[in-house]
C-alpha positions, 0 to 999 in steps of 0.5 A: 555158741557162748563166745557169740552170745557174749559178743552180741551182748557186749555190742548191744551194751555199747550201742545202748550206752552210746544212745544213752550218752547221746540222748543227754547231749545238748543241741549246740543252738542252745549255746550262749556266746555270752558265757564265754570269753573271746569273739565270734565271727559269722563266715560263709558256713557258720559262726567261728569262735576266735581270739585275737591277741596283741597289737594289730600293727605287729607281725600276725601269726595265725595258729591252727589247732588239731583234730580233737582239742580246740584252740586252747591248746595254744594258750602258753604259746600265745603268751610267748608270741605276744610277748615277743611283739606279735599279734596272734589269732587263734580259732576253733575249727568247725565242729570243735570248741565253740565253733558251729557244728555243721552237717557237711563233709569235713575235708580239705576244702572245708577248712581251707575255706574256713581259714580264708573266710576268717582272714578276709572277714578280719580284714587281714590282707598282709601275709601272715605266719601260719602255724598248724599242729597235727590236723592243723598242720595239714590244713596249714600246708594245704592252705599255703599251697592254695594261697601262697600269697597269703603266707609269709612263713609256715610253721608245722608241728607234727603235721598231717599229710603222710600218715600211712598208718592210722591210729587204732581209734581212727580204725575203729571209727571206720568200722561199719555201723558199730564203729560210730557207737564205739567212737561216741564212747571212746573219743570223749573219754580219751581226750578228756582224760589226756587233758585231765592229766595235763591239768594235774601236771600244770600243763593246761589251765582250768579254763582250757580243761573246761573248754575241752570237756564242754565241747563234748557236751554238744551234739555234732562234736563227734560227728565232726571228728568222724567226718574229718576221719572219713574225708580228710586226706591224712595221707595224701598231701604230698603234692601240697607239701611239693608246692610249698617247697617250690614256693620257697616260703620259709618252713619250720618243722617241730616234732616230738620224738615220742609222738604216738599219734603222728609217728616221728618217722613221718617227719622223714617224709616232710623233710624229704618234700621240703628239704629247705625246712628247719627241723627241731626234733623235741626229745621225750615229747608226745603228740601233746607237744604244744601244751606239754612242751609249750616252753620249747614250742614257744621259743622255737616259734618266737625265733622262727617268726621274729 
């Protein structure tokens, strides 16, 4: 009886704490675009934050970030690519960073549509080099399978698509009722702590750390994560991978051998689906490879898109 009472009290504390934290969140409608550097563009579903670096006459590289950290994870990779005479475009997925929060299913179609709308709205008609990281890798594969004429080369960094064992936090998010409240507490804590460690190790800038923290101060950020967790086919993109392989578009795969989220073993599935892909395993690299090992990632991508 005591055991049950303690559990009920803990669950009640989680719910109350979650309600308190959510009550302090800001409405995204109050966000002032003039407070941040970068650009905004209105697409068919809402406003999207993006940055365009380098000369538009150069080869265009589009970088897609992952599930929780917005486009600032690319800051050092961007510098390497621009210095190598590339135009580089980064953007925040809906519900992340400074892009609009949407109350719609965050699945494969939404993200493919966002990228297509962005390219069209920026009048980019030439094929681009598309690079995706984690969830962004899954998006890049799916987009390429649907619009192969828009992609010249495809770079994948620990991409989604064959994830048969979801991380604990994703399993918690799927728990009936209580999972929603726990997720509201754990996701900001987990993500911010990871970025603070990266900042202390001089892996990301103060600006990038601020951007990661700031996104969690607005309503709709966690809901976007939960919706993606519910609707995105993390383990059901084999057909898209097969279509990419048949398209003969050059593919490069980068994977940290100590990745604790997109486990390194999943790389076998990717390489089986796309045998022609160049493979770059990175020893001692975690899932935070884009900024913790930005020099290695930048060097590999620089050569690939040259």
